[in-house]
N, CA, C and O of each residue as an XYZ file, in Angstrom:
596
protein
N      39.670    196.487    355.996
C      39.151    196.021    355.397
C      37.957    196.800    354.080
O      37.074    197.639    354.256
N      38.277    196.301    353.167
C      36.929    197.618    352.239
C      35.689    197.266    352.723
O      35.458    196.155    353.199
N      34.790    198.245    352.617
C      33.113    197.607    352.722
C      32.995    197.217    351.973
O      33.317    197.693    350.884
N      32.025    195.238    352.316
C      32.050    194.543    351.130
C      30.895    195.444    350.243
O      31.091    195.222    349.048
N      29.459    196.632    350.501
C      28.940    197.010    349.710
C      29.690    198.038    348.461
O      29.010    198.542    347.568
N      31.142    198.235    348.574
C      31.967    198.517    347.687
C      32.245    197.604    346.644
O      31.856    197.615    345.476
N      33.126    196.651    347.368
C      32.800    195.600    346.698
C      31.858    194.803    345.733
O      32.246    193.956    344.928
N      30.590    195.191    345.928
C      29.691    194.460    345.417
C      29.213    195.967    344.770
O      28.337    195.846    343.913
N      29.515    196.934    344.959
C      29.796    197.589    343.712
C      30.211    197.798    342.940
O      29.658    198.341    341.984
N      32.289    197.200    343.042
C      32.856    196.360    342.418
C      32.710    196.074    340.946
O      33.007    196.529    339.841
N      31.803    194.610    341.808
C      31.005    193.641    340.760
C      29.998    193.643    340.165
O      29.612    192.650    339.549
N      29.257    194.910    340.220
C      28.463    195.680    339.829
C      28.997    195.991    338.399
O      28.698    195.529    337.298
N      29.863    196.903    338.787
C      30.368    197.847    337.568
C      31.011    197.283    336.010
O      30.790    197.642    334.853
N      31.937    196.191    336.639
C      32.141    195.225    336.144
C      31.497    194.266    335.034
O      31.755    194.115    333.840
N      30.341    193.537    336.089
C      29.397    192.760    335.585
C      28.569    193.851    334.024
O      28.022    193.548    332.964
N      28.866    194.954    334.626
C      27.888    195.921    333.459
C      28.057    196.046    332.469
O      27.290    196.148    331.511
N      30.056    196.064    332.644
C      30.682    196.272    331.902
C      31.673    194.830    330.789
O      32.298    194.765    329.731
N      31.184    193.795    332.078
C      31.656    192.346    331.196
C      30.729    191.277    330.477
O      30.889    190.314    329.726
N      29.696    191.926    331.080
C      28.218    190.338    331.357
C      28.959    188.830    331.628
O      30.083    188.662    332.101
N      28.266    188.075    331.311
C      28.407    186.855    331.163
C      29.753    186.250    331.682
O      29.882    185.275    332.423
N      31.159    187.387    330.893
C      32.003    186.802    331.133
C      32.708    186.751    332.480
O      33.567    185.952    332.853
N      32.211    187.682    333.073
C      32.931    187.931    334.852
C      32.000    186.514    335.387
O      32.603    185.762    336.153
N      30.448    186.108    334.976
C      29.788    185.473    335.782
C      30.802    184.106    335.287
O      31.474    183.778    336.265
N      31.130    183.168    334.002
C      32.174    182.513    333.589
C      33.516    182.455    334.243
O      34.089    181.374    334.382
N      34.146    183.819    334.732
C      35.586    184.025    335.197
C      34.881    183.466    336.488
O      35.343    182.326    336.522
N      34.041    183.582    337.569
C      34.121    183.490    338.516
C      33.342    181.579    339.253
O      33.182    181.219    340.419
N      33.087    180.908    338.070
C      32.105    180.212    337.931
C      32.836    179.468    339.306
O      34.051    179.382    339.485
N      31.369    178.771    340.558
C      32.254    177.672    341.246
C      32.651    178.590    342.522
O      33.231    177.983    343.423
N      32.392    180.107    342.735
C      32.895    180.356    343.903
C      32.189    180.817    344.132
O      31.512    181.410    343.293
N      31.905    180.822    345.489
C      30.667    181.520    346.508
C      30.803    182.715    346.751
O      31.771    183.061    347.429
N      29.692    183.870    346.174
C      29.737    185.242    345.404
C      30.376    186.546    347.030
O      31.003    187.605    347.028
N      29.567    185.388    348.537
C      29.671    186.190    349.563
C      31.322    185.407    350.034
O      32.101    186.333    350.261
N      31.591    184.879    350.109
C      32.929    184.940    350.345
C      33.474    185.036    349.398
O      34.518    185.509    349.849
N      33.732    184.922    347.702
C      34.468    186.624    346.683
C      34.358    187.760    347.330
O      35.305    188.041    348.065
N      33.757    188.262    347.290
C      33.086    189.622    347.724
C      34.303    189.596    349.444
O      35.288    190.309    349.256
N      34.296    189.223    350.236
C      34.828    189.211    351.422
C      36.201    188.481    351.167
O      36.552    188.034    352.259
N      37.075    188.184    350.259
C      38.237    188.076    349.832
C      38.571    189.292    349.178
O      39.451    190.059    349.568
N      37.664    189.499    347.909
C      38.580    191.155    347.600
C      38.157    192.010    348.606
O      39.224    192.590    348.805
N      37.146    192.653    349.609
C      37.182    192.862    350.214
C      38.241    193.023    351.543
O      38.397    194.089    352.138
N      38.754    192.083    351.797
C      40.069    191.891    352.904
C      41.531    192.639    351.542
O      42.196    193.672    351.611
N      41.508    191.614    350.557
C      42.406    191.950    350.039
C      42.733    193.617    349.073
O      43.849    193.761    348.573
N      41.741    194.665    348.924
C      41.628    196.236    348.336
C      41.424    196.915    349.606
O      40.877    198.014    349.706
N      41.968    196.096    350.756
C      42.049    196.843    352.458
C      42.668    197.815    351.794
O      43.242    197.880    350.707
N      42.387    198.731    352.863
C      42.948    200.463    352.871
C      42.708    201.640    351.692
O      43.085    202.806    351.580
N      41.645    200.467    350.627
C      41.756    201.135    349.534
C      40.086    202.545    349.894
O      39.754    203.468    349.152
N      39.431    202.131    351.258
C      39.129    202.837    351.764
C      38.779    204.177    351.752
O      37.764    204.820    351.486
N      40.374    204.511    352.268
C      40.504    206.055    352.188
C      40.527    206.389    351.156
O      39.984    207.493    351.193
N      41.048    206.002    349.300
C      41.649    207.048    348.143
C      40.710    205.932    347.482
O      41.073    204.893    346.929
N      38.795    206.639    347.773
C      38.213    205.724    346.662
C      38.022    206.309    345.524
O      37.024    206.065    344.845
N      39.081    207.280    345.110
C      39.395    207.914    344.100
C      40.029    206.832    342.983
O      39.873    206.792    341.763
N      40.828    205.950    343.905
C      42.005    205.053    343.087
C      40.951    203.331    342.746
O      41.139    202.486    341.871
N      40.015    203.377    343.724
C      38.915    202.129    342.984
C      38.256    203.123    341.357
O      38.251    202.479    340.308
N      37.912    204.162    341.331
C      36.987    204.566    340.039
C      38.060    204.300    339.397
O      38.012    203.218    338.813
N      39.348    205.083    339.244
C      40.553    205.079    338.243
C      40.226    203.331    337.826
O      39.429    203.151    336.906
N      40.772    202.233    338.430
C      40.923    201.266    337.821
C      39.314    201.089    337.390
O      39.280    200.911    336.172
N      37.898    201.075    338.000
C      37.522    201.009    336.821
C      37.070    201.609    335.960
O      36.192    200.969    335.382
N      37.294    202.841    335.456
C      37.349    203.759    334.306
C      38.651    202.950    333.400
O      38.756    203.073    332.179
N      39.268    202.405    333.954
C      40.342    201.082    333.217
C      40.337    200.037    332.821
O      41.486    199.626    332.659
N      39.682    199.430    332.595
C      39.339    197.771    332.933
C      39.442    197.616    331.402
O      39.038    198.390    330.535
N      40.129    196.341    331.264
C      41.058    195.789    329.903
C      39.435    195.146    329.101
O      38.506    194.429    329.472
N      39.818    195.928    327.790
C      38.193    195.854    327.412
C      37.877    194.174    327.075
O      36.766    193.708    326.820
N      39.112    193.453    327.148
C      38.502    191.666    326.933
C      38.347    191.439    327.661
O      37.338    190.758    327.477
N      38.590    191.405    328.928
C      38.587    190.290    329.790
C      38.389    191.412    331.602
O      38.640    192.565    331.954
N      37.614    189.735    332.447
C      37.447    190.706    333.596
C      38.698    190.334    333.915
O      39.328    189.370    333.481
N      39.155    191.471    335.005
C      40.429    191.273    335.377
C      40.547    190.822    336.326
O      39.479    190.721    336.930
N      41.795    190.276    337.078
C      41.740    189.303    338.107
C      41.756    189.844    339.600
O      41.488    191.044    339.543
N      41.927    189.512    340.693
C      41.949    190.285    341.554
C      43.251    191.265    341.441
O      43.213    192.495    341.443
N      44.515    190.366    341.333
C      46.278    190.428    340.907
C      46.480    191.846    340.242
O      47.228    192.751    340.611
N      45.346    191.789    338.821
C      45.859    193.145    337.702
C      44.433    194.009    337.757
O      44.186    194.551    336.679
N      43.145    194.315    339.125
C      42.432    194.700    339.779
C      43.375    196.325    340.452
O      43.125    197.491    340.146
N      44.589    195.745    341.532
C      45.503    195.859    342.313
C      45.834    196.722    341.614
O      45.219    197.788    341.645
N      46.875    196.536    340.793
C      47.508    196.582    339.681
C      47.239    197.905    339.260
O      48.146    198.731    339.366
N      46.069    198.264    338.768
C      45.358    198.964    337.908
C      44.762    200.087    339.512
O      44.264    201.185    339.263
N      44.886    199.696    340.782
C      44.443    200.832    341.907
C      46.023    201.140    341.852
O      46.229    202.352    341.915
N      46.796    200.627    341.786
C      48.367    200.871    342.238
C      49.300    201.836    341.115
O      50.377    202.431    341.154
N      48.677    201.707    340.542
C      48.955    203.199    338.920
C      48.521    204.151    338.909
O      48.973    205.194    338.436
N      46.538    203.751    339.993
C      46.564    205.455    339.889
C      46.771    207.076    340.369
O      47.210    207.454    341.455
N      46.559    207.470    339.835
C      46.925    208.863    339.931
C      46.544    209.207    341.892
O      45.568    208.595    342.326
N      47.269    210.077    342.842
C      46.532    209.858    344.307
C      46.739    211.797    344.454
O      47.511    212.707    344.156
N      45.418    211.519    345.135
C      45.189    213.241    344.865
C      46.216    213.383    345.758
O      46.684    212.495    346.471
N      46.651    214.880    345.677
C      48.011    215.732    346.583
C      47.152    215.471    347.602
O      45.981    215.140    347.416
N      47.887    215.656    349.152
C      47.456    215.485    350.930
C      47.266    217.285    350.616
O      47.681    218.205    349.910
N      46.531    217.023    351.473
C      46.344    218.616    352.264
C      46.888    218.961    352.657
O      47.640    218.074    353.059
N      47.465    220.580    353.205
C      48.290    221.047    353.458
C      48.037    221.603    354.864
O      47.134    222.381    355.172
N      48.546    221.321    355.302
C      47.991    222.900    356.652
C      48.357    224.051    356.293
O      49.000    224.104    355.245
N      48.105    225.194    356.947
C      48.525    226.807    356.686
C      49.751    226.709    357.139
O      49.901    225.681    357.799
N      50.800    227.439    357.042
C      51.575    227.838    357.806
C      51.069    228.525    359.124
O      50.027    229.170    359.237
N      52.137    228.228    360.246
C      52.570    228.908    361.189
C      52.137    230.328    361.044
O      52.268    230.966    359.998
N      51.590    230.812    362.193
C      51.425    232.327    361.808
C      52.557    232.551    363.097
O      52.741    231.758    364.020
N      53.012    233.409    362.956
C      54.733    233.914    363.451
C      54.199    234.270    365.014
O      52.980    234.161    365.149
N      54.752    234.570    365.886
C      54.208    235.199    367.351
C      55.360    236.392    367.235
O      56.571    236.341    367.451
N      54.392    237.625    366.753
C      54.834    239.060    366.800
C      56.028    239.289    367.678
O      57.242    239.378    367.496
N      55.172    239.353    368.750
C      56.246    239.640    370.075
C      57.255    238.325    370.252
O      57.284    237.851    371.388
N      57.876    237.853    369.494
C      58.790    236.355    369.988
C      59.512    237.406    368.664
O      60.584    237.999    368.786
N      58.766    237.436    367.625
C      59.615    237.946    365.995
C      60.223    239.182    366.928
O      61.373    239.051    367.346
N      59.630    240.128    367.190
C      60.418    241.636    367.706
C      61.133    241.617    368.592
O      62.133    242.335    368.595
N      60.800    240.703    369.715
C      62.386    239.991    370.861
C      63.391    239.534    369.867
O      64.507    239.972    370.145
N      63.364    238.915    368.970
C      64.726    237.956    368.265
C      64.859    239.077    367.365
O      66.090    239.066    367.377
N      64.623    239.883    366.717
C      64.916    240.703    365.553
C      65.935    242.372    366.844
O      66.684    243.281    366.483
N      65.365    241.978    368.347
C      66.042    243.289    368.729
C      67.509    242.434    369.393
O      68.654    242.844    369.200
N      67.221    241.391    370.062
C      68.501    241.436    370.341
C      69.972    240.820    369.185
O      71.121    240.529    369.519
N      69.162    240.794    367.446
C      70.010    240.648    366.968
C      70.381    241.903    366.355
O      71.441    241.868    365.730
N      69.750    243.024    366.383
C      70.094    244.470    366.427
C      70.793    244.994    367.277
O      71.142    246.150    367.036
N      71.249    244.371    368.547
C      71.707    244.361    370.144
C      73.747    243.748    369.304
O      74.779    244.417    369.351
N      73.606    242.748    368.860
C      74.819    241.714    368.775
C      75.199    241.945    367.912
O      76.210    241.316    367.600
N      74.556    243.221    366.713
C      75.865    243.635    365.917
C      76.128    244.915    366.148
O      76.791    245.637    365.404
N      75.497    245.310    367.430
C      75.733    246.373    368.192
C      76.999    246.568    368.871
O      77.703    247.560    368.682
N      77.318    245.520    369.747
C      77.915    244.965    370.599
C      79.427    244.488    370.339
O      80.528    244.530    370.887
N      78.534    243.795    368.641
C      80.113    242.946    368.406
C      81.388    243.628    367.222
O      81.199    244.351    366.244
N      82.401    243.189    367.654
C      83.499    244.103    366.828
C      83.089    243.500    365.451
O      82.499    242.577    364.890
N      84.288    245.427    365.175
C      83.890    244.817    363.395
C      84.224    243.828    362.884
O      84.930    243.236    363.701
N      84.122    243.156    361.803
C      84.622    241.709    360.987
C      86.202    242.100    360.887
O      87.117    241.324    361.161
N      86.344    243.373    360.468
C      87.812    243.735    360.258
C      88.618    244.467    361.068
O      89.406    245.251    360.540
N      88.573    244.360    362.285
C      89.115    244.707    363.478
C      90.182    244.170    363.919
O      90.674    244.407    365.023
N      90.655    243.341    363.018
C      92.033    242.692    363.570
C      93.031    243.909    362.659
O      94.080    244.489    362.941
N      91.978    243.948    361.274
C      93.015    244.830    360.160
C      92.921    246.301    361.129
O      93.786    246.232    362.002
N      92.533    246.934    361.175
C      92.113    247.975    362.157
C      93.344    247.740    362.606
O      94.268    247.962    361.824
N      93.642    247.249    363.937
C      94.437    246.781    365.010
C      95.900    246.519    364.473
O      96.865    246.959    365.098
N      96.053    245.779    363.279
C      97.496    245.899    362.888
C      98.070    247.120    362.037
O      99.257    247.448    362.021
N      96.985    247.775    361.294
C      97.454    249.225    360.413
C      97.791    250.028    362.441
O      98.852    249.884    363.048
N      96.901    250.565    362.833
C      98.126    250.678    364.222
C      98.870    250.593    364.589
O      99.883    251.274    364.745
N      98.401    249.322    364.929
C     100.158    248.934    364.930
C     101.394    249.446    364.489
O     102.304    249.773    365.250
N     101.426    249.512    363.322
C     102.300    249.414    362.360
C     101.952    251.344    362.358
O     102.851    252.092    361.974
N     101.345    251.603    362.565
C     101.637    253.183    362.025
C     102.266    253.578    364.248
O     102.887    254.625    364.432
N     102.053    252.891    365.188
C     102.952    253.737    365.851
C     104.333    253.140    365.996
O     105.055    253.362    366.968
N     104.741    252.173    364.711
C     105.866    252.553    364.796
C     106.950    250.557    364.979
O     108.045    250.036    364.764
N     105.143    250.168    365.667
C     105.746    248.677    365.661
C     105.529    247.650    364.825
O     104.471    247.490    364.215
N     107.011    246.529    364.720
C     107.160    246.506    363.741
C     106.033    244.537    363.192
O     105.973    243.472    363.805
N     105.509    244.903    362.081
C     105.121    243.290    361.049
C     105.594    242.550    360.968
O     106.626    242.488    361.636
N     105.275    241.541    360.202
C     105.395    240.857    359.393
C     105.233    241.392    357.871
O     104.422    242.226    357.469
N     106.293    240.639    357.073
C     105.564    241.425    356.131
C     104.206    240.823    355.284
O     103.606    241.140    354.257
N     104.087    239.796    356.300
C     102.603    239.055    355.801
C     101.625    239.574    356.226
O     100.571    239.657    355.595
N     101.809    239.991    357.321
C     101.073    240.652    358.347
C     100.663    242.414    357.741
O      99.558    242.944    357.619
N     101.559    242.769    357.560
C     101.552    244.052    356.511
C     100.465    244.372    355.356
O      99.628    245.265    355.223
N     100.877    243.158    354.513
C     100.381    242.484    353.089
C      98.721    242.377    353.994
O      98.173    243.312    354.577
N      98.445    241.614    353.925
C      96.912    241.383    354.707
C      95.915    242.226    355.114
O      94.746    242.230    354.729
N      96.749    243.350    356.375
C      96.130    244.019    356.318
C      95.833    245.276    355.632
O      94.833    245.903    355.984
N      96.598    245.729    354.673
C      96.152    246.135    353.842
C      94.987    245.984    352.106
O      94.412    246.739    351.321
N      95.246    244.301    352.343
C      94.522    243.710    351.608
C      92.930    244.059    352.193
O      91.936    244.166    351.474
N      92.957    244.170    353.321
C      91.580    243.613    353.586
C      90.554    245.027    354.054
O      89.331    245.062    354.186
N      91.653    246.210    354.251
C      91.603    248.007    354.937
C      91.364    248.532    352.658
O      91.526    249.613    352.091
N      91.108    247.670    352.308
C      91.604    248.521    350.906
C      90.433    249.163    350.156
O      90.239    250.363    349.966
N      89.618    248.013    349.729
C      87.612    248.744    349.938
C      87.629    249.275    350.663
O      87.319    250.410    350.300
N      87.921    249.222    352.204
C      86.676    250.022    352.864
C      87.093    251.984    353.147
O      88.046    252.744    353.312
N      85.492    251.967    353.031
C      85.655    253.596    353.332
C      86.675    254.609    354.120
O      86.450    254.814    355.313
N      87.670    255.179    353.555
C      87.950    255.837    354.711
C      89.885    255.264    355.242
O      90.755    256.070    355.572
N      90.057    253.865    355.174
C      91.290    253.215    355.387
C      91.932    253.905    354.326
O      91.334    254.262    353.310
N      93.162    254.104    354.545
C      94.144    254.190    354.583
C      95.680    253.788    354.594
O      96.449    253.958    355.539
N      96.042    253.101    353.102
C      96.919    252.698    353.540
C      98.739    252.816    353.612
O      99.379    252.055    354.339
């Protein structure tokens, strides 16, 4: 629920803006009950006072707004961007271990084109390869430094 003193301030500002037109609009209503109703209907806006300020800054010129109109004025107000937390600081020890593990994995992994070198060696030893195997190892090693077809 919006604090009732906030609603009192809203009505005070609208009273200054509209004068007796505001009193006429709500004639016959108990002011305390009216303020409690607005406080209930505007619940949640206590965390965004800039939204209420926007509504008060954009009141219709010709007549006081109904509660629904005031809520719509609040709804179209630009909201302040949420503050972001700073990014977490990396754990230097953990990062160093992961990087060392990656370097070791790279050293121990077979070359990506090991299959092409094996086929080339097999052909060099005189083993029979299919036409497709011969074409594939030659294409795979065509741009490798020191690779001969």
